[in-house]
N, C-alpha and C positions, 0 to 999 in steps of 0.2 A: 592418522586421521586425514592428512592431506591426500594420501593415496586413495583412501576410501571415497572421499567426496569427489575427487577428480574422476575416479572411475564411475561412480554413480552419476555424476554430472554429465559425463560423456554419454552414458547410456540414456539418461533422461532427455538430454538435449537432442540426441539423435532421433528421439521420438517426438519431441515437442517443437523443434525448430524446422522450418521449411528447408528441404534439401532436394537437390535434383535426384539423388539416389544414394546408393551405398557403395563405397569402395570396399569390396567384399572382404578381402583378407584383413585389412587393418581393423575394420569394424567387427569382424568375427572375433579377433583377438581381444577387443574390449568388451564386446557384447557377451561373450562367453568367458569373461575374465577369470571366473572361478571354476570353469568346467573341468579343470584338472583334478578337482576333488571328486568328480562324478564320471567315471569311465562309461557309464551307460549312456551318456550324451555324445560320445565320440562319433558314432555313426551319423547321428543327426547333424552334428557340426560339419562333417564332411559334405553332407548334402547341401548345406547352406551355401557352398561355393558355386553352385550351378549358375546363378544369375544375380543381377543387382535387384535390390528390393526397395520399393517405394515406402517411405516412412510417413507416419502420421504427423501432421504439423500441429503446432501449438493451438491453444484455445482461441487465440486471436492472431492478428498480424504480428510478424516478427519485429516490425518496426513500430514506433509509437503511432497510435491511432490518430489520423488527421480527420477532423470533422470538416464541415464546410469551410473552405478557405475564403472567408469574408472579412475584409478589414473591419477592425473593431469599431471604427468611427462611422462606418457606412450605414449601419442600421441601429440607431440608439435603441436600447432595450425598452425604454419607456415610451417609444413611439409605436402605437399599434399599426400594423399593416392591414390591408384589406381583409375583411372577414373570410375565412376559408371554411368550406363545407366539411364538417367533421361529424360523423354520426355519433351522437352522444351515447355514453354508456347507459346501461340499464339503471332504473331508478334504485336509489338506496333506501334502506329502511331505518337508517340511523339519523340522529340529530347531532350536529356538530356546532360548537360555538367556541371561538378562540380569537386571540389577538396576537398579531405578529409585529414586533418592533424590530426594524432593520437598522443596524447601526452603520456608522460611516465606512466600515470595512465590509459591508454586505453580510454580516453575521446575523442570522435570525434569532431573536429572543422570543420564544413562544410562551404565551400565558394562556392556560386553559384550566378548566375545572376537572374534566373527565379524561381518562386515558385515551378513549377513542378520539376525542377532539384533539388531543396532543398528537396522536399518530396521523390524523387527518392533516393537521397543520405541517407536520414534518414532511409528509409526502408532497404537499403543496410547495413547501420551501425548496425541496430538492428539484422539483420540476422547474421552479423559477430560476434557480442558480445554475443547474446543470441539465436542463431539459433534453437537449439533443444527445448528450452523452448518456444520460439515464435511459432513454428509449433505445439507443443503440445497444447498450449492454443487455437490456431485457430481451430485445429481439434476437441477439446472439444466443442467449441462454435458452431460448425457445427451440433452437436448432433450425431457425428459418432465416439465417443470415444471408444465404445465397438467393433465397426467394425475394427478400426485400431489396438487396443491394447488388446483386450479381455475383459472379464467380470470384472476382477479385484477382489480383496478380498471383500467378501460379496456382489458381483455383483455391486460394487459402480459405475462402468462405465456405466452399463446398466441403473441404476437409474438416473445417470447424463443425459444420452441421453433422457430418458423419461421426465426429468425435462425441458430440452431445448425445447422439443416438446410441453410440456404442456404450457410453457410460450410463445410459438411461437416466440422464439428469432430470428430464421432465417427469419421467415415471416416479423417480424418487421424490421429487418435489410434490407431486400429487399425493403420494403416500404420506409424506410429512404433513401436508395440509390437513388431510383427513384424520391425522393423529393428534392435532393440536387441541389444547383445552379451549373451551368456548371463549374465554376472555381474550386469549392470545389471538384466536382466529378473528374475533371482532376487531381487535387492534390492527391486525394485518389488513383486514378488509378496509378499515378506515384509512390506513396509509395509502392504499391503492385508490380509494375515493379521492383523497387529496391530490394525487397525481392527475387523475382523470378529470377532476373538476377544473384544475388549473389549465390543463391542456385544452379542454373544451371552451373555457372562457377566454384563454389567450392563445388560441391556435396559431395566430399570426406571429407569435414570438418563437415558435418552434420551426425548425427546418422542415420543409415539405417532405424531404426524403425519410424522415423518422416518424411522421404522423401515422403512417400505415401500421405501426406497432400498436397503436391505441385500440381498445382500452387495455390498460395494464391490469393483471389479475394477481391474486395472492400466490398462485403457482409460479408466475413469472418471477416474483420477488424471491421465493424460496429456491427456484432454479438458479437464479443469479447468485444467491448466497452460497449455494453448494459449489457452483462454478468458481466463485471467487476464493472461497476458503479451502475447499477440499482439493481443487485441481489447480489453484494458483499458489497455494502455500504448502499444503501437505505434499503435493506431488511436484514441487519445484525446489529442489535443494539449492539451486543457484541463488535463491533469495537470501541465503546466509551472507552472500557477498554484498547484497544491497544493505541488509542489516537494519538494526534499530538499536537504540540505546535506552536504558532505563535505570534510574537511581531511586533509592529510598533511604532516607537518613533519619535516624532517631533523634529525639530531643536532646540526648546527652552530647551530641556533636553540633548543636546549633546555638547561636547566641541568645535567642529569645526563648529557648526551650520548646520550640514547636517542631514537629516533624516536617520533612520536605520530600517532595516527589517530583521526578523528572519524567515526562512523556516525550519521546523523541523517535518516532518511526522514520525509516529511511527508504521508503518504497519509490518506484519510478514515478515520474511526474505526469502521467497520463493514463488514459484508458481505465481499466477496472481498478487500478491502484490509486486513483485520485481521491484525496481526502476532502471532507466537507465538515466545516466547523459550525457548531450550533449550541444554543442554550435552551433547554427544554424544561418547562415547568407545568406540572399538573397537580393542583392542590389536593384533589380527591385521592390521588394515588400516592401522595407523599413524594413526588418527584420534583427536584430542583437540581438538574444535572447539566454540567457544562463539559464539552469535549468535542470529539470529532469521530467521524465514521467514514468508511469507504462509500463512495457514491453508490446509491441503490440499496443500501442496507437500512432497515427500519429502526435501528437502535444506535446508540453511541458506542463505538468499539473501544475507545479509550476515553477516560474522563474523570470527573470528580464532582462531588456534591459538598454540602456544608460539613459533612462528617468524615469523608474518606475519598480516596482516589486510587486508580489503578492504571498501570501501563502494561503494554504488551511488547515482547520481542519475539522474533521467529526463533523457536528453540531447535535443538539439535536432534530431536526425536526422528526416527525413521518409520514413518507411517504408510509408506507405499513401496510395494515390491513387484518385481517382474518375474513371471514364471514361464519357463520354456516347456511347451507341450509337445507330445509325440503323437501325431495322428495315427489311428489304427482303424480298421474296419468297424464302423458303427459309432465312432467317437474318438476319444483320446485315451492313451494308456493311463491306467490307475491301478493301485495295489489292492483292489477288492477281488472277490471271488470270480467275477466275470473277467477281470483283467482290463476293464475299460469303463468309462462313463460316457454317456451320450452327450452330444452338444445340445445346448439350449439355443435354438435358432429362431430368428424373427426376420421378416422381410420389411424393408423400409424404402421409401421413395422421397427423394429430395427434389423440390422445384427450384429451378435456376432461372433468374430473370436475365434476359438477353438485353443487349444495348438498345434494341428497338422496342422494348417493353413487352415483348412476347416471352413465353416461358418454355423451357424444355424440362424433361424429367430424367433423373438418374436413379435407378433402383439397385439395391444391393442387399446382401444378407449380413446380419449381425449375429455373431456367435458368442456364447458365454460358456465358460467352464465353471467348475466348482470354485475356482479362485476369483473369478470376476470376468469382465469383458475381454475378449480378444482384441487387442489394439494394433497388432501387426498380423495381418492375414498372409501367411506364407504356407504353401502346401506341405512343406517339410518341417517347418519349425515355427508354428504360430506362437505368439507371445501374449500372455494374459496379464492384466494389471489388477492388483489387489490394493485398495485404498481403504484406510480405516475410517470409520465414523459415518458412512453413508446411510446407516440404518438408525441414526440417532437424530430425531426430528426436532429436538427442543432447544436449539441454539438461541432462538429469540427469547424463550422463557428465561434462560440463564442470564442473558444480558439485561433483560428487564429487571430481574431481581438484583443484579449487581448495581444497576443505576439507582435503585431505591434502598440499598443497604445503609444501615446507620452505624454499624460497628463491625469489628473483625469477625465476630461470631456469625452475624447475618451474611457477611460477605462470603465466608467459607461455606456456609450452607448453600449459597447460590452457586458456587463453582464446583462443589464436591461431586456433583453428578456427572461432570466432565462431558457436557453436551457439545462443547466446542472441541473440535478434533485436535487442535494444536495451540501453540503460543505459550511462552513463558509469561507469568504474571508477577509484577512487582507492585506492592501495595503500601500505602501509608495512611494514617488517620489522625484525627485531632486528639485521640486518647494517647498518642505517642507510640502506637504499635506500628511495626513494619513487618512485611512478609514477602518472601519470594516463593513461588510455586512453579515447579517444572510440570506444567499442566498439559492436558490433552489426552486423547485416547491412544495410549501407547500399547502396541501389540505385545503380547507375551510370545516371543519368538521361540520356536522349539529348538533352535540351535543357538546356544548362548555364546555367540561370537559376533562382535560388531562387523568385522571385515567380511564375514561370510555373506551377509545380506547386501553387500555393496555391488554384487553382480546379478546375473540372472540365476534364479533359483530353480532347481529341477521341479517340474510340475507333474511328475508321474507318481508321486508318493505322498501319502497323507502325513508322513512324518515331517514334512516341510511346510505344512499348511497351518498357519496360525488362525485361531478362531476366537480368542479371548483377549481382553485388554486389562491393564492393571487398574486397580481401584485408586482413588485419590490418596488414601493413606499409604499406599505402597510406593508412591512417587517421591522424589526429593523435594523437601520443603525446609525453609529456614524461617523461624519466627523470633523476632526480637533478639538478634545475636548480640553477644557482649561487645563486639566491635562497634556496633551502632550504625552500621551502613550495609547496604546491599546494592549489587550492581548486576546488570547483564547486558552484554553487547554481542549477542548471538554466539556466545561461548557456552560450553556445557555447564551444568549447574555446580560443578565441584568447587569452583572458585568464585561463587556468588558473593562470598565475603571471606576475608583472610585475616586471622584464622577463624575457624568456626563454620566453614561450609560443609555440605554433605560430603561424606567419604565415598569415592567411587568403589571402594572395596566392599561396601555394604549393599551394593545394588548389582543386578545382573549386568554382565559385560555388554549385552546387546542393547541396553537401555540408552546409553549415550557414550560417545567417545571421550577421550581425555586429551584436551589441548587447550591452549589459551593464546589466541592471536594477539597482535600488538595493539589493536584498538581496545580490546578488552583489558589489556594490561594497563593502558593509560587510564581507562575507566576506573579500575581498582585503585591505582596509585593516586589519582586525583582525590578520591574519598579517604583513602588511608592516611594521606599526608596532610589533610586539611580538616580542622574542626572549628568550633566557634563560628559556624557559618551563618550568615544572613541570607535572605532570599537573593539579594543582589550578588553576594559572593558565589552563590550556587549557580547563578546564571553565567557569571564570568568563567567559572570552571567548565561549564557546558560549552561555551563558545571558544574555548581554547583550541587553537589549530596546530598545536605541537605535533611534529612528525616523529612518532615514536621510533620508526625505523632509523631515522637520523641519530637519535640518542644512542643507538646500539652500534652503529658502524661508521659514523661520519669521521670520527677522529682517526680511525685506521685508514679511511679513504684519503684524507688530507695528507697524512704522513706518507702514504704510498705515492701520491702524486708528486710530492716534493722530492722524493728520492729518484725520480725519473728526469733525465735531462731533456726536457721538452718545454718550449715556451708556451705551447697550447695548454699542457697539463699544469704548468705553473699558474697560468691565468685561471684555470678551473679551480685550482686549490685556493687562490685568493678569493674567488667568488664564494666558494663553499665555506671558507673560514670566516667570512664576514656575514654569512647568512644567519638569520635569526632562528633557524630551525623551525620555522612556522610556514604555513601556507596562507598568510594574509595577502590581501590584494596588492600590497606594496612590497611584499617579500621578494628580494633579489637572491637568486641561487636555488629557489625551490623548483623552478622549471628544469634546471640542469640536473638536480638531484632526482627528480621524478623520471626524467628520460634515462638517466644512468640505471635507476632501479628497474626500469622496464627491460633493459638490455642484459641485466645480470642473470646468469643461470643459477638461480637460488637452490634448486634441488640438488645439483651436482657440486657446485663450487660457491655456496652461499656463506652461511655463518660458520665461524670458527667453533663456536659453542652452540649446539642445538638447544631447542627448548627442553627444559628439565622440569618435570612435574613437582620435584622437590624444591625448585627455585622458580616458581611460576612468574614472578614479577621481575626477575633479573636476567632471564634468558629468553630468546637467543641473543648472542652478541658477538661482535668481532667479525673480521673477514677471513675466510679460510684461505683464499688465494689472492694476494695483492696483485699478482700478475694478471689474472683474469679480470679483476676489478679495473685495472688500468686500460685494458683493451675496451671494456665497456665505457669507461669514462671518456676515452679519446673519441669513440664513435658518437657518444652523446654530445660531446662538445662540437664536433663537426656538423652534426645534425642541426644543432641550434644556430650555428653561424650561417649555414645554408638556408635555413628556414626564416630566420628573424633579422637578418642583417639590414633589411630595408626599413624595419619598424622599431628597432632597438633605440632607446633614448640614450643621452649622454649619462655616463655612470659617475658616481661619486669618486673623487680622487683617491680616497682610501682604498679602493679596489685595485689601483695600480694596473689598469688595463689599457692596452693599445686599442685604438678605435676598431680594428677588425674583430676584436674579441668582445665588444660591447654586448653582443647578443647573448653571451653566456650569463649576463646579469639581467636579462629582461625580467620585468616584474610579472609576478604570478597573475595578477589581475588583467594585465595586457593580453595574456594568452587565454585565460580561463574566464568565461563570461556567464552571467546570469541573464537569460533572455526569455521573456514571456510576453506575448502580445507585442505591444509597442515599446516595452521597457527593455533596457539593456544596461547592465551594471557590471563592474569588475567583481570577480568572485573572491571570497575567502572560504577556504575549506578544500579538502582533498580526498583522494580515494582510499578505499579499504587497504590496498596493497601498501600504502605508506604508513598505515597505523594511525590515521587521523580520526579523532573522536567526532569532530564536526565533518561528517562524511558527506561528500558531494561527488557523484560520478559524472564524468563528462564524455561527450562524443564529438568528433570533428565536425566543424561547421561546413567546411568546404567552400567551393566557389571563390569569391573574392576574399574570403576569410581563411584561406588555406593556412594551416598551421595553428589555427585558433580552435578553441573548444567551447561548447555550451553545456550547461548543466542539464541532465536528463533524469537524475534520481538523487536520492539522499534527502537531507534536511527538508522535511515536509511540515507537518503540524508539530509545533514545539509548545510544550506547556511546562512551566515551573511553578509549583504550588506550595504555599506555606499554610499548614493547618493550625491556626491559632483560634482564639475566640471568634475572630472574623477571618474567613479564608481570604488569602491574597493569592493572585495568580497572574503570571505574565505569559503571554502567548504570541505566536505568529504562525501564519500559514503562507509560506513564501510566495507560492505561485498565485495566491489570491483565492477567494472563496467562491469563484464562479468560473466556468468554462464557456458560458453561454455567449453567443455572438452579440455584440453590442453592449455587453455589461462593462461598466467601468471598473469592476472588481477583478477583471482578468489581469493578474500581475501587479495589482496596486499595493501589495505588501512586499514586493521584491526589494525596494529600497531599504526596508527594515532588515531583511535578510542579508543584504549586501553590507549593511553597517553593523552587523552583529548585534542587533537590537530586538527586543521584544516589546510588545505593547501591553498595557494593563487590560486584563479581561474585565468586562463589564458584568458584574455579578449581582448588582442590586437594580431594582427598577429605576431608582432615581438616577443612577449612573447611566443607564441605558437611555432614559429620557433626555439626559443632558448631551447625549451623543447620537441623537436620533436622525436618521436619514429619511425614513419612510415608515408609515404605520398602516397596517391592514387589519380590519375587523372582519372576520369570516363567520358567517352563520348559515347553516343549511338545515332546513326543517325536514322532518321525516317525510319521505315520499317525494321530495323535490327531484326533478330531473337533473342529472349531472350537468354541471356547468351553468345552470340557470340560477345563479347566485341571487340571494335576496337583494333586490334592487335598493331597498332602504339602507341595508347595511353597507352595500357598495358605495352608496352616496355618502353615508356618514364617514366611512373610511377615507373617501376621497377628500371630503371637506377637512377632516382632521389633518390630512397631509398637506393640503394645498391652499386652504383659506385661513385667514387669521382668526384668533380666538374671538375677537370682537364680532367678526362676521358670523361665526358659529353661534355665539350667544344671542345674537339679535334675531335669530330665526324663530318664528312662531309656528304653530302647527299647520296653519294654512299655507305659509311659505314653504314649509318642508314638503307638504303634499304636492304643491305646485311643481317644485323642482324634481320630485320623484317622477311626476308625470312626464316632465321633459326628458328625464333620463331613460324613461321606458321606450323611447324611440330608437331609431337606428343610428345612434350617435357614434358607435365604434367604427363605422365605415367611412366617416367623413374626415376627421382630422385628429390631432392630438387630443386624446380623451381628457387629459388633465387641464389643458387650456380651455377645452370646451366646457368642462365642468365649471371652471371659474367664470367663464363668460355667461353661461346659463344662470349660475347662481347670482351673479351681480346684476344681470339683466332682470331677473325675476324680482330681486330685492327692490330694484328701481321702480319696476312696474307696480309692485304692491304698495310702495310707499306713496 
């Protein structure tokens, strides 16, 4: 499995990551890794040596997206800026009425009667909390990235626009929209209305650079959905290393006889992977659902209601393949009577904004084969991409039905049509049922060999073209296993529970590989070895930062170090022997072990006992070569001394270290930081390579912080839920529920994440009212122009938020009409609207009395 994904990852990264070009020989070896099976490609392979080839870059920048670099305290989000001229969207034919209660952590709790009002409010909320990011993502998915914001470094925005056109993202989104059922189409339109009305009313809260994207349309939302799911998850195998965790525990293993569910995605902390937490209620539709979604999506991707909940992990299905094509006269080689098929060609033009505001144009031809779009245009060896699920338009339908399901039967009915192209599902409910489903649109590959599909597939024969996907019933599922627990940590479905998981021998070989990495092993061991769980116990298990790699090799490493006559290695052994085998912020020894693990050649001289599918939770273990391990440990020790000698603190006497060796015991949290906005905390949690369940990936900070690292992915939205007579849930969204400039919720939950704490989810209206930060009452009558919100409701909303109840109750109809008249003026251009509302209200009350 490691070889397969390494090869597939190299191939995909060479396509998706920005590169100057291609080192021909090395890349041919990997790009045609399986060409030895296909002699007919030999001539084409030789021709590929002629020149270096420009590769298509990823869907966005290779680094984290940086929006406007404005200090968060420079422009408070509640302070309106001068009104900006924005052309309002066209008039809507819908009527919306809803209430949004914002809690102290910036989580919106939406109360509405109708589904359309709910979607309207959810669009409004996302524009409020992530407006700049939201519009940036929609603009990118339109394929107008360079037109709006210029070419970008290394022309990455131009390449992204080409990619959107090559994949026909907007065309597919348009076809999806035209295929939607009327109710879903109306809901989607309402979601866009919410975004557009917010943007029109509060244009000053959005960055000027993104307002040009307005108005947002349903096709924009569907294009972004496709871009995010199909081309960021299905076509990105490296996301397995980011990973996610999910647990479902049956009542038989809990103290109170209630099922438990863990939702724990581990995506990057920025751009299209940003999570948004919300609570959505629509009485008419039977919706009362709490959870989170990726910014820009109009549904909750993971969540729970009063009856059940579900979690997602990135599963190990292979839903994207690369095909090598052989150009011939009139098209490309194919095994039909004519011996070829013609290209499907279309001409496109990209507008590119220059630094002076002018535009230039770049025109090019997009070619498609029977497999899919050509994503590497090479005269001798063009490469086409085939991605599953782009012809399935009903993803929103599926999630809408999941959100309002009331039991396992309704939930399975919602997901069995497999409209979502990927993701593992773990499920639990208040009836005590638990479920795992290897879900998604899994292709029926014509060659039943997992490794075969790890390279570039010959594109000149119909025998290698997959055209069908497996039905829901044909995929691996487990319902109510005797073990009483289910887990997935981005491992294949075969060890979802032990014993009792699906048998790989009962499914096609190409369906999924067979492996179980160390994070998944901790995941299974934690549930297998613990029962009589309370919700609090469940949370503690989830927060455990045990380094599973250390459990397998640390004893051998310490023995080997003590057998070498070296003061440096003796000090290293002392530190490692006293280490708690955790990556807590206070852990001493974890930094040394991490650096040693990075330097070890695991493929050639790693474990003494490799992973054994017959002993999935006990292997791998031991060190194959103590000598090689000592070379790596000495190098790691010297690295730490050179890097941290000036910042290492005094060590406990029990470590028996000389001062020059103090750096070997530097605390994990001194080196690894959680930094968002103005917040900076020591981190607890570690990387996938260490086998840490509490996964946090880091990157170097640089500058004056050389040698230190900041979190960039991992622990995002976390929810631990107990399904009893009354649902209890504990949640956190570490980087905060807003990315918008001036919001106090950028990073305001980071302290909880640093302290390994969750907060109580506010699930009842009474709880929300007790933790209320701000209230909005939204009402839009049929035919109102976008953004021209009902002044009366705006006034009432402002009063509810900013005047005392005695002030509110004292108003009579005449006073109310008078203040509405005042508010109808140009009040937004003058000063802080909330202060002005208060002044106007009190002044009017005084005058009328």
